[in-house]
N, C-alpha and C positions, 0 to 999 in steps of 0.2 A: 697042314690042313687048316689050322686055326688062322694062319697068315693069309690063306686064300679067302677064307670067310670074311676076315677083317678088310681085305682089299676090295672085295665086292661091295661090302657095306659102305666103304668110303666112296666108291664110284657112284652108287645109288644116291648117297647123301648129296654129292656135288652136282648131280644132274638137275637141270631146271625142272621145276614142278609144274609142267604144262598140263592142262586138262586132258583127259582121255579123248574127249570129243574136241576137234579143232574149233577155234573161234571163226565164225563166218564174217567176212568183210565184203559187203555188197556195195560196189562202187556205183555212185549215182551218175547218170549221163550229164547232169548239169548241177551246179551249186552256186549259191549266192552267199557271200560273206560280208560281215559288217565290221571287220577288224583289220588291223594292219598286217596280221599273219594268218596263214591258212593252217588248220589242223586236220588230222585224219577224220575227225568227227564231222568236219564241214563237208567232206566229199564222199563219205561212205557211211552206211548203216552197219553198226557192229553188234553182233548177236552171239550169245553163248559164252561160255567161260565164266570165270569168277569175276566178281565186281572189281577187285583191284586190278586184274588184268585188263578188263575192258576200259577202265578209266585210264590206265597207262597207255593203251593203244589210242584211245580217243584224243589224248593230249599230244600225240607225236606231231612235231612241227614240220610242215611241208614247205616252208619258205614264205617270202613276202607276198601279200595279196596284190593284185593289180591296182592301178590307179582307179579312183572312183569313176564308174561308167565304162571302164575297160574290162578285158577278160584275158585269161591265160589258160593253157591246157595242161592237165596233169594226167599222165597215163599210168596203167597198172604196173608197168616195169619200174617206174620211178618209185611207186608206193612200196613195192617189194624191196627195193634197194634201201629205202629209209627204214623199213622194219629190220632188215639185217644189220644196219648201222646201229639200231637201238637194241641189238642182241635178242631179237625175237626169232625163235626157231621157225623155219619155214613149215615144218610139219604141224605146227600149232595153228596154222592159218588155212582156212578154206576160202578161196576167192569166188566171188559171184558178181553179177551185175555187169556194168559196162567195162569195156577195155580202157576207156579214157573218159575224163570228165572235164567239162568246160566250166571254169570258175570265173564268176563275175563279182566285182566289188559293188556292194549296194551303194547307191548314190542318190542324192537329191539334186535335181536340176534347178538352177537359179537363172532366171532370164536376165540377159544383159540389160534390158530396159529397167528391171528392178534395181540393178546395181547403179545404173545411170541416175535413176530418180533419187537414190540415196545421196549421190554426189551433189545433185541439184539442191536438195534440202539442206545439206551441210553448208553449201556456199551461201544460200539465202540467209541462214542464221548467222553466218560469220560477217556478213556485210552490214555496214552502219546505216544504209538507206532503207526507207520503208518499202514494203512489198509492191506498192502501187508504182514506185519509181523504177522497179527492177524488171528486166527481161533476162532470164537465164535459160539458154538453149543448149541442147546436147548436140555437139558437132560430130562426135564420134562415139557411137554406142559400142561397148565391149561385147564380145561373143558370149553366148550362154556358157555357164560353168557347171560342171558336174562336181558336187561336193560330197564328202562323206556324210552319210545320214546321221541324224542324232535327235535326241529328244529336245535339246536346247535350240531355240530359234537362232539363226545366224544374225550377227550384228556386223555393221559396216563402219570402219574407221577411214575417214577421207583426209588426205594430206595434200597440200599444194606446195610448190617450190618456195623456198625461203625468199622473202622480199617481193612476193607477188603483189601487184596492185589491184588484183581482182577486177580488171577491166580488159575487155577484148578476149582473145583466146586464152583459156586457162586449163592447162593439163592438171589432172587430179590422179593421185594414186589411191586405190581402194584396197584395204586389207579386210578380209572376211574372217570372222572368228566364231567359234562356238564355245561359250564360256571363256576359258583362257587359252584355248587351242586355236592356232591359226590354221584355217582349212583352205584358204584360197587368196590369191592376189591378182589384180588386174588394173587397168587404167581407163580413164574416161577423159575426153576433151570437151570442155564447155566453152560457150561464148557468153560473156557477161556484158550486158548493156544497161546503163543507168541514164534515166531521163530526169532532169530537174529544171525548175525555173531559174534561169541564170540571167545575170546582167550582161547584155550584148550590145555592141556598138550599132547604132542606126546607120551610120556612115563612117567614113574614115575620120579618126580622131588623131590629130597631130600631137607629137610630143610637146609638153608644156601647156597644152590646151586644158581648160577647166572642164570637169565632167558636170554636165547638166542634164535635165530631162529632155533637152532637145537633141542630145547626141547619144543617149543610151535608153534602153528599155528592158523590161523583164520578158523573157521568151523561153518556152519549154525547149530544152536543147539536150542532146546526148552528151554525157560526160566522156572525156577521153583521158588518157594518162597525162595529157598536157593541160587539162582544164579542171583537175580535181581541186585546185585552189581558186576556182572561179567564184566570184561574188554572187550571192543568192539574194541579197537585200539591196534595194536601190539606195537606202540610207547610207550604206557603207561606201558607195561610189560617189554620190552627189557631193559636190564641193571639193572633191579631190582633184589632183592634177595628173594628167597622163605623163608617165615617165618615158614613154616611147610612142611611136606611131602605132595605133590600133586599127586593124583593118576592118572594113565593113562586115557586120554580122558575126564578128569574132567575140567569143566570151571574154569578159574582162576579168582578169585574175588579180590577186593582191599584189603580185610583183609588178603589174603594169601601172599602178597608180601610187601616189604618195600624197602626203599633206601638201597643200599649195604653198609655193614659195612666196612669201610676202615681201622679202627683200631680195633685190637683184644685185649682182656684182656691179660695183661702181656707183651704187646709190648713195646719196648723202643721208647719214643717219645721226641720231643723237646718242652719244656715249654717256650713259648715266651710271653713277656710282653712288649708292645710298649708304651714307655713313651714319653712326649713331645720332649725331647732332646736326648734320649738314648733308646736303645732296650736291654732288659735283657733276657738272655737265660739261661736255666738250663736243666739238663737231668732228665727225669721222666719215670715212669713206669705206663702204663694205668691200671686202676683198673676195667675197664669194656669195653665192645665192644662199638663202636661209629660210627655214620654215619656223613657225612659232615654237619656242622651246628648244631650238637647236643652237649650239654654240658655234659661232663663226668668227673668222678673223676680220678685223677692221683696222684701218690706219688712222691714227689721230692726225687731223688736218693741221694742227699747230706744231706738234712735236715730231711728226712723221714716224712716231713709234707705233709698231703693230701690237694691238691688244686683242684679246678674245672676249666676246660678249655673248650673252644668251638673248635670242630674239624675243622681245616682248610683244612687238607689233610691227607694222610696216615701216615705222620711223625710228624705233628705239632698240638699242642694245644695252642690256644690263652688264656692266663690266666691274671688275675688281682692280683697283689701283694698288 
């Protein structure tokens, strides 16, 4: 008899301490969540029972929330299954409300035009030219994005491909964050145009021709990847020599001009060597063209020896014997 009493006591002690009145779970027909996971409290109202029990039920995980702006369906059968998996006795629950609930992820809609404007502002700040010389247009606007909502305003980080010259078509990647959390990514295509007053040829300038006010002028012109080194000051061009043919109305770049050659190959020059107490002079023949300050080869007319001298002027090479 004592063994039977002790056995019954053990069974009663091991049984779950469910309340006499079942907990009512009233399923909502629709729910909106603001987190990455769905809980039972998100989709149903829980009433009755002890506080520890209702808190335990409220925290039961129902899986991942849908993407921002999207929705998913959760039915009562799935809810009952999750409760059984969490060792909640069926008799402890009284179901009410809808048979299924539509769960939507709370989202904030960000217009594609807002994202594109962020890219435009980034590029404008990154470029070395003043705003009045810049035209930055949006070639392809991204679609509107649905982002997880939050108290922190979204920020935009814009990147361009390495080595971009920021002229013409410019693809941009945009990463959207809230605080330190990345909440979205997209891309924007911009067209960048730069206008500056450049030195341009009035007419065709042949290679070797001296640059003067008669053959160049300043003109507001659009920069391209080929003209980023174009001269913007007439003083940098005047007096220089064209290293190649320059076509009419073409922008004159630094690579197209050089200091004028004052000595031509075959010219008769003076070879001058300044010694501490004496100056030695000899007659020479230039073996190549030269500009002031350049070292060129010349042949001594008397000894036929080739020496190198620095061009002093149109008639003189400074040599070292």
